[in-house]
BAKOLDREN-842196 format. One record per residue: x, y, z of N, C-alpha, C, O in turn; residue number from 1; residue in one letter. Coordinates in pm, whole numbers, plus 50000, padded with zeros to 5 digits. Layout:
BEGIN
(rec (X Y Z) (X Y Z) (X Y Z) (X Y Z) NUM "A")
...
***
This chain:
BEGIN
(rec (47703 51901 50177) (47833 51846 50169) (47806 51690 50156) (47723 51622 50217) 1 "M")
(rec (47900 51652 50058) (47868 51473 50076) (47936 51412 50229) (48010 51460 50314) 2 "E")
(rec (47881 51309 50214) (47936 51228 50296) (48010 51062 50288) (48087 50995 50356) 3 "T")
(rec (47914 51045 50131) (48017 50930 50084) (48152 50933 50038) (48205 51043 50017) 4 "G")
(rec (48216 50823 50019) (48356 50859 49969) (48354 50850 49818) (48441 50902 49748) 5 "T")
(rec (48251 50780 49771) (48265 50804 49620) (48253 50880 49531) (48230 50846 49415) 6 "E")
(rec (48268 51004 49572) (48259 51155 49515) (48372 51215 49570) (48398 51327 49525) 7 "N")
(rec (48455 51163 49667) (48510 51252 49752) (48632 51214 49677) (48662 51116 49609) 8 "S")
(rec (48729 51384 49729) (48828 51418 49661) (48959 51264 49736) (49072 51240 49693) 9 "I")
(rec (48908 51216 49816) (48955 51087 49875) (48942 50993 49878) (48962 50903 49959) 10 "L")
(rec (48882 51007 49722) (48800 50821 49687) (48864 50738 49643) (48830 50619 49641) 11 "S")
(rec (48974 50788 49599) (49106 50659 49544) (49199 50639 49677) (49296 50564 49668) 12 "E")
(rec (49179 50685 49764) (49284 50643 49847) (49207 50564 49965) (49092 50591 49997) 13 "Y")
(rec (49291 50456 50029) (49262 50367 50145) (49299 50443 50264) (49380 50536 50269) 14 "L")
(rec (49211 50379 50387) (49311 50427 50523) (49381 50259 50578) (49352 50143 50547) 15 "T")
(rec (49469 50310 50657) (49521 50202 50730) (49443 50086 50748) (49468 49976 50699) 16 "K")
(rec (49351 50113 50817) (49256 49978 50842) (49175 49915 50687) (49168 49797 50655) 17 "A")
(rec (49139 49992 50638) (49105 49962 50470) (49219 49844 50406) (49201 49733 50356) 18 "E")
(rec (49314 49906 50426) (49452 49840 50344) (49488 49743 50415) (49547 49654 50353) 19 "L")
(rec (49468 49724 50555) (49514 49567 50618) (49423 49513 50583) (49452 49433 50495) 20 "A")
(rec (49293 49515 50614) (49200 49429 50567) (49162 49402 50454) (49082 49309 50442) 21 "A")
(rec (49201 49465 50355) (49229 49437 50182) (49309 49315 50190) (49266 49209 50145) 22 "Q")
(rec (49460 49328 50263) (49552 49247 50258) (49529 49129 50343) (49597 49032 50310) 23 "L")
(rec (49438 49108 50462) (49411 49002 50534) (49549 49029 50595) (49632 48939 50578) 24 "H")
(rec (49586 49138 50663) (49695 49153 50775) (49668 49263 50871) (49591 49354 50841) 25 "R")
(rec (49727 49257 50977) (49712 49317 51065) (49690 49517 51068) (49724 49568 50961) 26 "S")
(rec (49658 49582 51136) (49709 49731 51134) (49855 49759 51169) (49938 49837 51123) 27 "I")
(rec (49858 49652 51282) (50044 49651 51315) (50104 49639 51216) (50177 49735 51192) 28 "R")
(rec (50105 49552 51136) (50170 49474 50989) (50214 49624 50938) (50324 49678 50935) 29 "S")
(rec (50077 49671 50896) (50067 49829 50815) (50162 49911 50874) (50192 50005 50800) 30 "V")
(rec (50215 49909 50970) (50263 50017 51066) (50392 49997 51062) (50481 50083 51067) 31 "D")
(rec (50404 49862 51053) (50563 49839 51038) (50595 49850 50918) (50692 49924 50903) 32 "R")
(rec (50555 49810 50831) (50594 49855 50688) (50599 50008 50635) (50636 50067 50533) 33 "W")
(rec (50556 50033 50730) (50562 50219 50723) (50685 50242 50761) (50763 50316 50702) 34 "A")
(rec (50716 50153 50906) (50876 50204 50983) (50980 50156 50893) (51090 50212 50901) 35 "L")
(rec (50964 50050 50797) (51076 49991 50754) (51079 50053 50626) (51194 50064 50584) 36 "T")
(rec (51007 50088 50564) (50958 50105 50433) (50960 50016 50342) (50990 50027 50223) 37 "G")
(rec (50926 49924 50403) (50857 49805 50315) (50748 49785 50241) (50722 49709 50149) 38 "D")
(rec (50676 49887 50312) (50539 49870 50248) (50503 49990 50136) (50581 50081 50107) 39 "G")
(rec (50370 49969 50079) (50332 50071 50006) (50351 50231 50031) (50361 50281 50143) 40 "P")
(rec (50354 50308 49899) (50380 50475 49941) (50262 50507 50027) (50170 50427 50017) 41 "P")
(rec (50245 50612 50113) (50138 50670 50157) (50158 50816 50148) (50263 50845 50091) 42 "R")
(rec (50091 50909 50185) (50073 51023 50226) (49993 51032 50411) (49936 50945 50477) 43 "I")
(rec (50023 51163 50440) (49985 51188 50580) (49921 51308 50562) (49957 51401 50490) 44 "R")
(rec (49816 51299 50636) (49705 51415 50662) (49711 51424 50805) (49650 51336 50865) 45 "I")
(rec (49777 51523 50884) (49779 51497 51022) (49846 51379 51047) (49956 51346 51002) 46 "G")
(rec (49766 51309 51129) (49816 51186 51224) (49755 51060 51098) (49805 50948 51090) 47 "R")
(rec (49665 51098 51027) (49614 50986 50937) (49699 50957 50825) (49751 51051 50765) 48 "R")
(rec (49725 50805 50781) (49789 50764 50696) (49715 50713 50568) (49631 50625 50589) 49 "S")
(rec (49733 50756 50436) (49661 50717 50328) (49719 50646 50235) (49832 50687 50210) 50 "L")
(rec (49685 50554 50172) (49733 50500 50072) (49652 50471 49963) (49543 50413 49959) 51 "Y")
(rec (49734 50530 49857) (49667 50557 49705) (49634 50392 49626) (49712 50298 49623) 52 "R")
(rec (49500 50397 49569) (49475 50243 49549) (49612 50193 49426) (49687 50096 49437) 53 "R")
(rec (49609 50271 49342) (49691 50252 49212) (49842 50207 49293) (49902 50100 49279) 54 "A")
(rec (49871 50291 49355) (50026 50287 49452) (50027 50176 49508) (50128 50106 49500) 55 "A")
(rec (49921 50136 49574) (49970 49986 49643) (49898 49867 49562) (49877 49761 49620) 56 "V")
(rec (49857 49884 49417) (49872 49778 49341) (50010 49769 49236) (50034 49677 49157) 57 "V")
(rec (50086 49884 49258) (50190 49865 49211) (50330 49820 49284) (50439 49798 49232) 58 "E")
(rec (50291 49815 49420) (50389 49793 49531) (50353 49657 49504) (50449 49583 49480) 59 "W")
(rec (50222 49597 49502) (50211 49427 49496) (50270 49381 49400) (50333 49278 49422) 60 "L")
(rec (50272 49431 49275) (50343 49386 49128) (50460 49404 49171) (50513 49296 49146) 61 "R")
(rec (50550 49480 49227) (50677 49451 49249) (50711 49354 49360) (50831 49336 49379) 62 "G")
(rec (50634 49296 49429) (50638 49169 49515) (50627 49081 49432) (50641 48979 49500) 63 "L")
(rec (50603 49036 49284) (50554 48949 49276) (50716 48818 49241) (50830 48863 49233) 64 "E")
(rec (50691 48691 49230) (50785 48623 49240) (50798 48549 49110) (50712 48470 49069) 65 "I")
(rec (50921 48581 49040) (50918 48529 48887) (51017 48388 48902) (51134 48366 48934) 66 "T")
(rec (50897 48306 48860) (50936 48158 48872) (51096 48122 48767) (51135 48164 48659) 67 "P")
(rec (51154 48021 48871) (51241 47964 48791) (51363 48093 48844) (51478 48050 48845) 68 "G")
(rec (51351 48203 48876) (51482 48331 48869) (51535 48393 48972) (51563 48512 48987) 69 "R")
(rec (51552 48242 49088) (51590 48256 49181) (51542 48355 49328) (51612 48383 49425) 70 "G")
(rec (51418 48389 49304) (51325 48432 49414) (51285 48579 49363) (51277 48622 49248) 71 "G")
(rec (51267 48627 49456) (51219 48749 49416) (51270 48884 49368) (51367 48932 49427) 72 "R")
(rec (51220 48942 49280) (51269 49042 49192) (51373 49151 49297) (51326 49146 49410) 73 "K")
(rec (51442 49205 49295) (51503 49310 49412) (51451 49477 49330) (51447 49502 49209) 74 "Q")
(rec (51421 49560 49436) (51373 49674 49368) (51463 49748 49342) (51527 49772 49444) 75 "R")
(rec (51509 49805 49245) (51545 49941 49173) (51659 49838 49165) (51747 49872 49244) 76 "G")
(rec (51685 49749 49114) (51811 49640 49039) (51771 49638 48900) (51656 49621 48857) 77 "S")
(rec (51899 49663 48820) (51880 49707 48698) (51945 49543 48638) (52034 49535 48553) 78 "A")
(rec (51882 49432 48699) (51895 49316 48640) (51806 49252 48521) (51833 49140 48477) 79 "K")
***
């Protein structure tokens, strides 16, 4: 049995603590994002929340601000 996550089925996922550390935010902020629906997509395995790395990158790209276009792009808008 492997103990490392390099070859684990969950290797492409981050824990809530890992996500918070990567983004330099508190775990409480990540929890708040999950409650408000403002954070990246997650999966739940029991009580554990996991975040797919590629989905986090997509979520971050959705937060990008376009200069000179009046601020942040609205998610789901067809403009």
